[in-house]
C-alpha positions in Angstrom: 207.7 -10.9 -5.4 208.8 -7.4 -4.5 206.9 -5.9 -7.4 203.7 -7.8 -6.2 204.2 -6.4 -2.8 204.7 -2.9 -4.1 201.5 -3.1 -6.3 199.6 -4.4 -3.2 200.8 -1.5 -1.2 199.7 1.0 -3.8 196.2 -0.8 -3.9 195.8 -0.5 -0.1 196.9 3.2 -0.2 194.4 3.8 -3.1 191.5 2.6 -1.1 192.6 3.7 2.4 193.4 7.4 1.9 190.0 8.6 0.5 188.3 6.9 3.5 190.4 8.6 6.2 190.2 12.0 4.6 187.3 14.0 6.0 186.7 15.8 2.8 184.0 18.0 4.1 186.6 19.9 6.1 189.0 20.5 3.3 189.3 24.2 2.3 189.1 25.0 -1.5 186.5 23.7 -4.0 188.9 21.7 -6.1 190.7 19.8 -3.3 187.3 18.9 -1.8 186.0 17.7 -5.2 189.3 15.6 -5.7 189.0 13.7 -2.5 185.2 13.2 -2.7 185.6 12.0 -6.3 188.4 9.6 -5.2 186.2 8.2 -2.5 183.4 7.5 -5.2 185.9 5.7 -7.6 187.4 3.6 -4.7 183.9 2.6 -3.6 182.9 1.6 -7.2 186.1 -0.4 -7.8 185.9 -2.3 -4.4 183.3 -4.8 -5.4 185.5 -5.8 -8.5 188.5 -6.1 -6.2 186.5 -8.3 -3.9 185.5 -10.6 -6.8 189.1 -10.7 -7.9 190.2 -11.8 -4.4 187.3 -14.1 -3.8 186.2 -12.2 -0.9 182.7 -13.3 0.4 180.2 -11.1 2.2 181.2 -11.6 5.9 179.0 -10.9 8.8 180.5 -7.5 9.3 180.0 -6.5 5.7 176.5 -7.8 5.8 175.5 -5.7 8.7 177.3 -2.7 7.4 175.3 -2.8 4.1 172.0 -3.2 6.0 173.0 -0.3 8.3 174.1 2.0 5.4 171.0 1.3 3.4 168.7 2.1 6.4 170.7 5.2 7.1 170.5 6.5 3.5 166.8 5.6 3.2 166.0 7.4 6.5 168.0 10.5 5.4 166.2 10.6 2.1 162.8 10.2 3.8 163.6 13.0 6.3 165.0 15.2 3.5 168.3 15.4 5.3 171.9 15.5 4.1 171.7 12.7 1.6 175.1 13.2 0.1 176.7 13.0 3.5 174.9 9.7 4.2 176.1 8.2 0.9 179.7 9.4 1.5 179.6 7.7 5.0 178.2 4.5 3.6 180.9 4.5 0.8 183.7 4.9 3.3 182.4 2.3 5.7 181.9 -0.4 2.9 185.3 0.4 1.3 187.4 0.3 4.5 185.6 -2.7 5.9 186.0 -4.7 2.7 189.6 -3.7 2.2 190.4 -4.7 5.9 188.6 -8.1 5.5 190.6 -8.9 2.3 194.0 -7.7 3.5 193.9 -8.9 7.1 193.0 -12.4 6.0 195.5 -12.3 3.2 198.6 -10.8 4.8 198.0 -8.9 8.1 201.6 -8.0 8.5 201.8 -6.2 5.1 198.4 -4.5 5.7 199.4 -3.1 9.0 202.8 -2.0 7.7 201.2 0.0 5.0 198.4 1.6 7.0 200.8 2.3 9.8 203.0 4.2 7.3 200.1 6.3 6.1 199.0 6.8 9.8 202.5 8.2 10.7 202.3 10.7 7.8 198.9 11.9 8.9 199.9 12.2 12.5 203.0 14.2 11.5 200.8 16.6 9.5 198.3 16.9 12.4 201.1 17.6 14.9 202.9 20.0 12.6 199.7 22.0 12.0 198.9 22.2 15.7 202.3 23.3 16.9 203.4 25.4 13.9 199.9 27.1 13.3 200.3 26.6 9.5 197.0 25.5 8.1 195.5 25.4 11.6 192.1 27.0 11.8 192.2 28.7 15.4 188.6 29.8 15.4 187.3 26.2 14.9 190.3 24.4 16.5 190.7 22.5 13.2 193.4 20.7 11.2 192.9 18.6 8.1 191.6 15.8 10.2 188.6 18.1 11.3 187.7 20.4 14.0 188.0 20.2 17.9 187.4 16.7 19.1 186.6 15.3 15.6 190.2 14.4 14.9 190.8 12.3 18.0 188.4 9.7 16.4 191.1 9.3 13.7 194.2 9.9 15.8 193.5 7.5 18.6 193.0 4.3 16.6 195.9 5.3 14.3 198.2 5.4 17.4 197.1 1.8 18.2 197.7 0.8 14.6 201.3 2.2 14.6 202.1 0.3 17.9 200.5 -2.9 16.6 202.4 -2.7 13.4 205.7 -2.3 15.4 205.1 -5.4 17.4 203.8 -7.4 14.3 206.7 -6.5 12.0 209.5 -5.6 14.3 208.8 -7.0 17.8 209.7 -3.7 19.3 208.8 0.0 19.5 211.3 2.3 17.5 212.1 5.5 19.4 210.7 7.6 16.5 207.2 6.1 16.9 207.3 6.6 20.6 208.2 10.3 20.1 205.5 10.8 17.4 202.8 9.3 19.6 203.9 11.5 22.6 203.9 14.6 20.3 200.4 13.6 19.0 199.2 13.3 22.5 200.6 16.7 23.5 199.2 18.2 20.5 195.7 17.3 21.6 196.4 18.9 25.0 197.6 22.1 23.2 194.2 22.4 21.5 192.3 22.2 24.8 189.9 19.8 23.2 188.6 18.0 26.5 187.4 14.8 25.0 190.6 14.4 23.1 192.6 14.9 26.3 190.3 12.4 28.2 190.7 9.8 25.5 194.5 10.2 25.3 194.9 9.9 29.1 192.6 6.8 29.1 194.6 5.3 26.2 198.0 5.8 27.9 196.5 4.4 31.2 195.1 1.3 29.5 198.3 0.6 27.5 200.1 0.5 30.8 197.5 -1.6 32.5 197.1 -4.2 29.7 200.9 -4.5 29.0 202.5 -4.2 32.4 199.9 -5.4 35.0 199.2 -8.9 35.9 195.7 -10.2 35.1 194.6 -10.6 38.7 195.9 -7.0 39.7 194.4 -5.6 36.4 190.8 -6.7 37.2 191.2 -5.1 40.7 192.5 -1.8 39.2 189.8 -1.6 36.6 187.1 -2.4 39.1 188.5 0.2 41.6 188.6 2.8 38.7 185.0 2.1 37.7 183.9 2.3 41.4 185.8 5.6 41.9 184.3 7.0 38.7 180.8 6.0 39.8 181.2 7.6 43.2 182.3 10.8 41.6 179.4 10.7 39.1 176.8 10.1 41.9 178.1 12.3 44.6 179.8 15.3 42.8 177.6 15.3 39.7 179.1 14.2 36.4 178.8 17.7 34.8 180.5 19.4 37.7 183.4 17.0 37.5 183.7 17.0 33.9 183.7 20.9 33.7 186.2 21.0 36.6 188.5 18.7 34.6 188.0 21.0 31.6 188.9 24.1 33.7 192.2 22.6 34.7 193.2 22.7 31.1 192.1 26.2 30.4 188.4 25.9 29.3 185.9 28.0 31.1 183.2 26.0 32.9 180.2 27.3 31.0 176.9 25.5 31.5 176.3 25.4 27.8 178.9 22.8 27.5 177.1 20.5 29.9 177.0 17.0 28.5 174.1 16.1 30.8 172.0 18.8 29.4 172.8 17.8 25.8 172.1 14.2 26.6 168.8 14.8 28.0 167.7 17.0 25.0 169.0 14.3 22.7 167.0 11.6 24.5 163.9 13.8 24.1 164.6 14.2 20.4 165.3 10.5 19.9 161.9 9.6 21.6 160.1 11.6 19.0 161.5 9.4 16.2 162.6 6.2 17.9 162.3 3.5 15.2 164.2 4.9 12.2 165.7 8.1 13.6 166.4 11.4 11.8 169.0 10.2 9.2 172.0 12.3 8.6 171.3 16.1 9.0 173.4 19.1 8.6 174.9 20.6 11.8 172.2 23.3 11.8 169.4 20.8 11.2 170.6 18.5 13.9 170.9 21.4 16.4 167.3 22.5 15.8 166.1 18.8 16.1 167.9 18.4 19.5 167.6 21.8 21.1 164.9 23.5 19.1 167.1 26.5 18.6 170.5 27.3 16.9 172.5 26.2 20.0 175.8 25.1 18.3 176.9 22.9 21.1 174.0 20.7 20.3 175.1 20.1 16.7 175.5 16.5 17.7 174.5 14.3 20.7 178.1 14.0 22.3 177.5 10.3 22.9 178.2 7.5 20.4 175.1 5.4 21.2 172.8 8.4 21.4 174.1 9.6 18.0 173.4 6.2 16.4 169.9 6.3 18.0 169.3 9.8 16.8 170.4 9.1 13.2 169.5 5.4 12.8 166.8 4.8 15.4 166.5 1.5 17.3 166.6 -0.6 14.1 169.7 1.2 12.6 171.5 1.1 16.0 170.8 -2.7 16.3 172.3 -3.3 12.8 175.4 -1.1 13.5 176.2 -2.9 16.9 175.8 -6.2 15.1 179.0 -5.2 13.2 180.8 -4.8 16.6 180.0 -8.2 18.0 183.6 -9.3 17.9 184.8 -5.9 19.0 183.0 -6.2 22.3 183.9 -9.7 22.7 187.7 -9.0 22.6 187.1 -6.2 25.1 185.8 -8.8 27.6 188.0 -11.7 26.5 191.2 -12.6 28.2 193.8 -12.6 25.4 197.1 -13.0 27.3 198.5 -15.3 24.6 198.9 -12.4 22.3 201.4 -10.8 24.7 202.0 -7.1 24.2 200.1 -6.8 21.0 196.9 -8.1 22.7 197.4 -5.5 25.4 197.6 -2.7 22.8 194.6 -4.0 20.9 192.6 -4.1 24.2 194.0 -0.8 25.4 192.9 1.0 22.2 189.4 -0.7 22.3 188.9 0.5 26.0 190.1 4.0 25.0 187.6 4.1 22.1 184.8 3.1 24.4 185.8 6.0 26.7 185.8 8.3 23.7 182.3 7.2 22.8 180.9 8.3 26.2 181.4 12.0 25.6 181.5 12.4 21.8 179.8 11.0 18.8 181.7 10.9 15.4 181.3 7.5 13.8 182.5 8.2 10.2 186.2 7.8 10.9 187.8 4.9 9.0 190.6 3.7 11.5 188.0 2.5 13.9 186.6 0.0 11.4 190.1 -1.5 10.9 189.9 -2.5 14.5 186.3 -3.8 14.1 187.6 -6.2 11.3 190.7 -7.0 13.2 188.7 -8.2 16.3 187.0 -10.8 14.0 190.4 -12.2 12.9 192.3 -11.8 16.2 193.5 -15.4 16.1 195.6 -14.6 13.0 198.0 -12.4 15.2 199.9 -15.0 17.1 201.1 -16.5 13.9 202.8 -13.2 12.6 204.4 -11.7 15.7 208.2 -11.7 15.7 210.4 -11.8 18.7 212.7 -8.9 19.3 213.8 -6.3 21.8 211.0 -4.4 23.5 211.0 -0.8 24.7 208.6 -0.7 27.7 206.2 2.1 27.6 207.3 3.6 31.0 
């Protein structure tokens, strides 16, 4: 039995690691080639693993395949970055298929393994930022990518670690609490504004969904939305956003205005609304959005706008079909899952906040949550009771 578990762990690691490694950011030709090759091999083996496990094509997998095919075809037609589109397609299929198999088979073991991997990655990310070793200061980058790119991996990983603690232990080990706090502080140290906003949102939502009664929680969320709306209408969102950035050391330059980028992105999308532009290089996307080499416009800085830009209306529809259960859990009352339900919802809400101001959809940990939401009813059967360390 132990040997079977160990083998299963190695299989999960084999498929999971190449999906969470943004190989495009790795320095050195051989290292980049190694991880890219690993991703290709994992993708090619996955269909055979699915057959062995008797895994059928689920609704999420179906829409993933349709979206990936449309994205690759659109990229090919537009003469964009076809290799990148294929790499994204391979990552999405591999991680979604793996999560479908393992969550249905043994959700406790799956989260135990990917949480262990997540801890290692967070330790490396935190070490690079605080020590400066391997940290690329001119592009604000670690091995997880540059600037705000990394938070799309870090945020869901923090959720994965806590969910695993409650599933397998029933409490939060002090080490995990310290690691997550350091991971959050590391994002403040880099002055990546979207990362800081996402971390603040995540901490706030964790507290709301684990410590506040449902009746009061709804009131708090409504007041928060109302307050945010007033700020956006009366104070101008750009002014408020740049003011927030200035508090943490960023100069409020108008070229960082999200409003400006969003308006330019919408104009670009309207030029090719049906199938979009496909996956472009940073330079090509900048030209398509701004008409000039304005680096801040290397992407749309909004998740939905990025999907519309790359996949058009049809591609975006297919992509959002994968997230049906994701949004359902955001809106659904899941009190019976106790703390773990609160962590799931807090992480989903924080991810939605993250989507507002930035737009990287090629990070694997998010898709673990997409699949988890379609099997959320498995969680009450695996939660163990134990001592809880409150997050206060």
